[in-house]
C-alpha positions in Angstrom: 80.4 144.5 161.1 76.7 145.1 161.7 75.5 144.3 165.1 72.6 141.8 165.6 69.5 142.9 167.4 69.3 142.2 171.1 67.9 138.8 172.1 64.2 138.6 172.8 63.3 138.8 176.5 62.4 135.1 176.5 65.9 134.3 175.4 68.1 135.3 178.4 71.8 135.9 178.0 74.0 133.3 179.7 77.6 133.7 180.8 79.8 130.6 180.7 83.5 129.7 180.8 85.3 128.0 178.0 88.9 127.0 177.4 90.7 127.5 174.1 94.2 126.2 173.8 94.5 126.1 177.6 93.4 129.7 178.0 90.1 130.4 179.8 87.5 132.8 178.5 84.1 133.9 179.9 81.5 134.3 177.1 78.0 135.7 177.1 75.4 134.5 174.6 71.6 134.2 174.3 70.6 130.8 175.8 69.3 129.5 172.5 72.6 130.1 170.8 74.8 128.5 173.4 75.0 125.1 171.8 76.2 126.7 168.5 78.8 128.7 170.4 80.0 125.7 172.3 80.5 123.8 169.0 82.4 126.8 167.6 84.6 126.8 170.7 85.3 123.1 170.3 86.1 123.6 166.6 88.5 126.5 167.2 90.2 124.7 170.1 90.7 121.6 168.1 92.0 123.5 165.0 94.4 125.6 167.2 95.8 122.5 168.8 96.4 120.9 165.4 98.3 124.0 164.2 100.3 124.2 167.4 101.1 120.5 167.4 102.3 120.7 163.8 105.3 122.7 165.2 105.3 125.0 162.2 103.8 128.0 163.9 104.7 129.3 167.4 102.9 132.0 169.5 99.3 132.2 170.5 98.5 135.2 168.2 100.0 133.5 165.1 98.2 130.3 165.8 94.9 132.2 166.3 95.4 134.1 163.0 96.1 130.9 161.1 93.1 129.2 162.6 90.9 132.1 161.7 92.2 132.1 158.1 91.6 128.4 157.7 88.0 128.6 159.1 87.3 131.7 157.0 88.6 130.0 153.9 86.3 127.0 154.6 83.4 129.4 155.1 84.1 131.3 151.9 84.4 128.1 149.9 81.1 126.8 151.3 79.4 130.1 150.6 80.7 130.2 147.0 79.6 126.6 146.4 76.1 127.2 147.8 75.4 130.3 145.7 72.6 132.4 147.1 71.3 129.6 149.3 69.2 131.3 152.1 70.4 128.7 154.7 74.0 129.5 153.9 73.4 133.2 154.2 71.8 132.7 157.6 74.6 130.5 158.7 77.1 133.1 157.6 75.4 135.7 159.6 75.4 133.5 162.7 79.1 132.7 162.2 79.9 136.4 161.8 78.0 137.2 165.0 79.7 134.5 167.0 83.1 135.5 165.6 82.4 139.1 166.7 81.5 137.9 170.2 84.7 135.8 170.4 86.8 138.7 169.1 85.4 141.0 171.7 86.0 138.5 174.5 89.6 137.8 173.2 90.3 141.6 173.3 88.9 141.8 176.8 91.0 138.8 177.9 94.1 140.3 176.4 93.7 143.4 178.5 93.9 141.2 181.7 97.4 140.1 181.0 
């Protein structure tokens, strides 16, 4: 996955703590992107809780994979329906960047346990 350029000096990186499915994570993001990441965290947490509460899937890793697949499917569907829409392409890049950041943090957190 291509890495995005470093944030501009006027956009400092902030660290903040989040909770997803009752697990705590520390994330770092440019200040201007924090609201988007917070919304992504809420969306992932809500979706993971729905999947867990359905009782059909057990285990944090399986719940996370199913959540990722559902969100990716929605993204692919939106991308296909919007064609070559520049806004959709920009949103896709942002989502991929945020997803990469979340994946890195999840890997780091896994190493703590």
